[in-house]
N, C-alpha and C positions, 0 to 999 in steps of 0.2 A: 824432852823439851815440852812442858806445856805451854799450847796458845790460848790465849782466849776466842772463847768463841763472837765471830763478829755478826753472826744471822744463827733464827732460829728458824728450821720451817717443819710444821708441825701438819700432819691429815689430818686429825681430829682435835681442834682447843679442847672439847668436852673431856676426851681421853687422855690427852697431856698437858692436864691444866695445871699442874705442879711446876710443868717445865716452863711455864706459859707464863704462869706467877712470877717464878724465881728470876726469870728473863728482865722483864719490869723493873726489878729492883737492879740492876747493873745497866738500865737502859741499852739492852739488846733488844731491837728490832726482830718484830714477829710477823712470817709470812705464813697463815694458814689456810686450807682447804676448807671450806664451810659449806655445809649443808644450810636449810634453812632452819634447823633447831638447834645449831651453834652457837653458843657463847661468844659475845665480842671481844669480853672486856679484855683489855691487855693483847687485844690482836691490833698490830700496827698495818696491815692488811691483808682483807681476807678476798680470798680467789674462791667465788661460787663455784661448787662442783660437785656431785655425788660422791660423797667419801666414805660410803658402807660398803660397797663391791669392789670385791679384788680386781676384776679388769678394769673398772674403771679409775680405781687408784691407781694402777699400773698406767692405766692412758696417761693420767695427768702429769705423772713423772714423768713419762717419755717425753710429754711436749715441754715440760719446765726443762729438762734435761738439753731437748733440742733446741730452746731459745736461748738458754743459759752460754751454749756454746755460739750461737747465730749472734748474739751481742758481744761477744768474745771476738769474735772472728775467725774461728776455728773453721766453721760449716758456711759456706756461702749460699745465700738465701735464694740464689738462683737453681741449685742443684738438688735433687734429693738426698735425705740424711737416708745412708743406707741402715743403719741401725734398725732391726725389728722390735715393735713393740712386743713380742713376745719375751726378749728377756727381762724386762720392766716386770713380770709378773710372778709371784711366790707358786714355786712349783714344789711339791713335798717326794722328797726322795722315794720315800716309801711308798708312795702312792705311783710315782712312775714307774716301777718294779713292777707292784701289784697289775698296772694294764698291759704292760709288755710281757707278762707271765701270761696273763688271760690272753692276750692275742696270739703268743706261740701256743698256746693251746687250743685256739679256735683253730691257727693254722691245720695243727698236728690231727685232730678232731674229724678236718674238713680234707684230709690226705687219706686218713683211714676209711671213710663213708663213701667217697666214690670208688668203686672197681672198676680197674684196668679191661677194657673190653678191646678182643681184636676183631675189629668188623671185618676183615678182608678175609678170615678164616669160620664163616659161618657154616655150620654142616645142612648139606642138604636133606631136607625132609619131604617124606612121602607127597606127592602132589603139589610138591612147591613149585611156583610159576618161578621159569626163567625170564627174570630180566633183563638179560644180555642177548637174547634172542633177537633175531632179526623180525622186523615189523611188518602185519600179514603185506600180501602182493597187492598192489594197486587195485581201488575198485572195492575192496575187500571193505566190510564194516568195521568200525573197531572193536565192536562187542563179539563178534562174530567168534574168533576164536574162546573168547572166555566163557560164552553162551553153549558150546561145543563143549567145555571143559565142566561145566554145572550141571548139564544134563547128565554128563557118563557120570558123575559121581551119584545123583540119585536112582 
């Protein structure tokens, strides 16, 4: 079943000039997101916006969808809309797979690069200081034991 469109929404009237021109022939209103250099011929409602960046376009459509739902009464103005803006951004599937593979490779690389050491089983070296030994008796200098050990080495 074919239904006539009642409204045309375009991101860039320069890019979609053919559709904008043809909609004027059959009296279909046109809403366009316009930049400062966009032609406004045959555009009924121009919404000023940055229509060059993909994140900006996603945000504009997110705002438009939220406002339409609020006007219809589906979403209350007092509560937040739980749909994230990220769902309105174009994501290339191949690019997503590539970034996931790179992240997995970095995780594997990091796991191989860091050796696991057992610090509890440190071998005793010759002349090693026993840090678990009791402190010198009261009244003795802190560096007295270290001075005696260094004198014996020389």
